N, C-alpha and C positions, 0 to 999 in steps of 0.2 A: 834781656833778649828773650824772644819767645817764638815758638812755632805757632803760626796762625792758620786755623782751619775755618773756612767759610762753608756752611752747610745749608744748601737750598736758600741762599740769601737773596732777597729781592726787595725792591722798594718802589712805592708810588707816592708822589707828593699829593695825589688826588684821593688817597685813601685806599685801603685794602680791597675794597669792592670795585675798584676801577677795572676797565678792560685790561687784561694781562698784557696786550700789545702796547698799551700806553705807559707801562711801568718805565720809570727812568732807569731802573736796573732790573733786567730780567733774571730769573733764578740762576744762581751760580753756585757751584760746589768745587772747591779746590783747596790745596794745602800749600802754604808758603813756609819753607824750612827756616829754622833758627839761623840767624847770621847771614841770610841771603840778601842779595842786592836785586831788587825788582823794580821794573818800570811799568806803569800803566800808560799805554800809548793809544792815542786816538784823536779824532777831530773834536771840536767843541760840540757839546751836547750828547756825547756818546755814552756818558755815565761814569767816566773815570773819577771825577771829583766826588760824585755821589758815593761811589764805592769807598773812596778814601775817607769821607766823612762818616760813613757807617763804621769803618774799622776804628776810627778815632773816638767815636761816641758822640760826635757833634749832632748826628742824625741817628734816630733809632729806626731799625728796619721794619718794613711792613710784614715781612715773613722771614723765616729762617733763623739761624744761629751763628754766632761768632765765638770761637774758642781760642783762648791763649793757653798754650801748653795743656790742652785738654780741659781747661776750666771755662765754663760758659760765662762770657762777659757781656752778653747781648744787652742787658738792661743796666750795665754799670756806667757811671759817668766817665768822662775823659780822664779825670784825675785818678780815679780808682783803677783805670786800665793801665796807668803808668806809661802814657804815650807822650812823646815829644813831637811837635809839629812845627814845620817851617813853611811860612806862607809866601805868596807871590810878592807881596810888598814887605820890606823889612819891618819887623816888630822889635824896636829897641827903645831905650830910654835916653833921650838926648841930654838930659841933665846929669847923667851918670858918665863916668869914664868907661872906656872900652873894657877894662878889667872888671869894673863893678857890674857892667851888663852881663859879662860871661859868668860872674859869680852868683848873680841873682837867683837862678833856679836852685842852686845848692844852699844858699843862705835860707831860702824859704823852707827848706827841709831840715834845717838845723844841723847841717854837716859841720864838723869841726873846722876851725879856721885854717889850721895847717893843711888839712886835706883839700880844702877849697883852693888855697893858694897853689898847691901842687897840680891840681886838676886844671885850673885856669891856665897855668904856665904851659902845661902839656898841649891843651887845645889851641892856645894862642900860637905856639910854635908850629903846630901842624897847619894853621891857617895864615901864617906869616903876619900875625898881629902883634907879636912881641914888641916891636918898636913903638907902637901907639897905645900900649896898655894904659898909660897914665893920661891919655888925651880924652877930652870930652867928645862924645860921639856926635855932637850936633853939627860939626863942620866937616865931617868925613864925606868922601865920595859915595855914590850909590852902591858901587861894588864892595867898598869897605864896610858899609852898613849891612849889606847882605851877608858878608863874611861873619859879622858879629851875630846876626840872626842865626846863621848856620851853627856858629859856635854855641849859642844858647841852647840849640836843639841837641847838640852832641855832647855837652859838658857832663850830663848825667850818665854815669856808666851803668845804672841799674834799670834803664828804660826797657820796656818790652819791645818797642820798635820806634824808629824815627821816620816820620812821614813828611814828604816834601811835595808841596802843591805848587808846581810851576815856579820854582824858586829863582830861575835865571831870566825871567821874562823882562825885567826892568834893567838888566845888565847890558852894557855895551857889547856888541858882537865880539870885539877883540878880547874881552875879558871872559867871555863864556867858556872858551876852551880851557883857560887856566882854572876856573872854578870847577868845571867838570872833572878835570884831572885831580884837583884837590879832593873832591868828594870821593872819587875812586880810591885815592890813597888813604883817605880817612876810613873808608869802609874796610880796607885791608888791615889798617892799623888797629881799629877799635873793635872789629868783629861784631858789629851791631846789625840787627835786621833793619834794612832800609827799603822804603817804598817811595818811588819817585813818580809823580804825575806830570805828564808833558804831552803836548801835541807835536813836538819836534822829534822826528825820528833820529836825528844825529845825537841829541841829548840822550834819548832812550838807549840807543845801541852802544854808545860809548860808556854809559854808566852801568847798565844792568847786566847781570849774569842771565837773568830770565826776563823777557819782555812779554807783557800781557797785552795783546792788541784787542781793543774794544771798538764795537760798531753798533750803533742803534741799541745801546743798553745791554749788549751781549759781549761775552768774551768769545772771539772767533778763533783765536789761537794763542797759545802760551808756549814759549820755547826760547832757546838761545838765539842771539842775532843771526848766527849761521843757519840755524834751522828755518827761521822765518824767511831768510833770503833764498835759500836753496830749494825749499819745499813748502811754499805757502799752502796752508790747509783751506784757505778761502780766497776767492778772487779779490776781496777787499784788502787782504794782507799783501797780496802781490802788487796791487795798485798803490797802496799807501806807503809801502816800504820799497826803497830804491829810487834812484834819480838818474834817468827816467824810471818810472814804474814799469811793472811787468806788462808786456803786450797780452791783452786778453781779447780774443775775437771768437765770434760764433763759428762753429765748424760741424761738419758731418763726420762722425768717428765710427769706424767699424774695423774690428780686428786690430791690425798694426798700422792702420792708415788713418790720417785725418785729411779731409778735403775742405779747401777754402776756395770758393769761386771756381770750382772744378779742378783745382791744382792739388796734387797729393803731397803731404808731408809724412815722412816715415816716422814711426814710433817704435820704441824699444820694448814696450809692453803691449799686451793684447787686451782689447776692450770689447768683449763679446756680450757683456751683460749690463749695459748701461740702463739706468732706470727709465721705464717707459714714460714718455711725455715730458721728460726733463729738458730744460734748456741746456744744451751741450756747448761748451766753449773749450778752447785750448789756451794755455798760458805759457809764455816763454819770455825770459828776461832779455832785454836788449843786448846784454853782454854775450848771449849765447846764440845770436843770429847775426850774420854779417852780410854785407852787400858784396856782390861779385859781378864780373862781366856777364851780360845776358847769355843764357844757354838754354837749349831745349830741355835739359835735365833739371833746371832750377825753376823755382816760382818766379813768374814775371812780376816785376814791381815797377811802379812809377815813382820817381823821387820828387818830393815836394820841396825839400830844403835840407841843408846840412847844418847841424848845430856843432860848433867847434868849442869844446870845453877845455882846451889846452892840451891835457895829456891824452885825450880821447875825443873822437868825433862820432856823432850819431847822425844817421840819415833818417829823416821822416819820410816814410814811403807809403804807397797805397797798393793793395792787391785787390782789385775790384772795389767793393765798398769797405773792405777791412783796412785799418791803419796800423802800421808798425813803426817802432823805433828800432833801428838796426845799427850795429857797430860798423864803422868804416875802417878797414884794416890800414895800418900805417903805410904811407906811401901810395895808397890806392887812389887813382884819379878816375873820375866818372866823366866820360866825354859828353854825355847827354842826360836825358831824364829817365832813361831805361836802365834797369839793373836786374840781376838775379839775386835771390835770397838763399843763403846756406844756413840750415838749422843744425844744431847739435841735438840729435834725436833723444839722447838721454836726459836732456834738459827741458823737453816739451811735456807739459802736464795737461791732464784732461780734467775738466770740471763739469759736474752736473748740478744745475740749480745753485751755482756758485761754490759748491763744496768739492774738494779734491776727491777724485776717483783713483784708487791705486792701480787697477789693472792687473792682469795676470802675467806671471814671469814668462 
């Protein structure tokens, strides 16, 4: 296990002299604690796999340093970094039994046979592989093969970190929840530093203690799932996390008021020093704005449709040119297409050029 420090780390596949804005990974400095469970979350092309490959040593950075427990490993090979990596597609040996697959990384390091047997039995039990330990891997299902791949990554107790690159992509949806739960339990049981790359917010939020959200080669926010949901530091985080994502609309903000299409939304904080010339927007989660009967005191909205998600309904509405998703209270019926919008002022955030502005108390 290791604490991992990234110091001004950046990478360009076109070389160090490329335009800084074209870098696949823009400069990043952050620390990941020993034994933590981390997720790198973002859309395809955002830089998350590049960052994972830099940490593992598959790719050497254009700039910056990587430290494991204070030791500079930037130029070291993957083997010398003592990293275990689990890929999107299972990496197993079909001619070996399940037990032999799990034992292989330990045999390569000359571990005593008795210790290998004990460790293989422990990991197999955690992954529910004990009944198939003596079976050849060739005829197993895709989820069973990925369990073996996970086990091969976890079987070594001395690794600095275990890196997962979208490991559940090929798994059937009904099996994903089970394997995510297994990974979480394994993290608690083994106390390993784990870094998990995914574009799926559900995978990231259910696995990680700390989620690192990436966009366009940058880390835009790092925090707990609750922090990312309650207080997105960037409009991309608000949009990307949540279903539906955060409502983000242009607004005129002054003092404790935001105006949209001439309508006023009250704010709990004062915004008297917004950056000159910045694009100002407000953001509010659909969970914290709801539709009500039209009223002169409420924002007038036109309802386009209602999405019924079973336990909750969301209305898709328009206020002038601005579009919102808003919660429909249980039992509330809408006689026509007109409604009012009720906001929770404490949950309305203000953004300048996509970045959160704190405002004054």
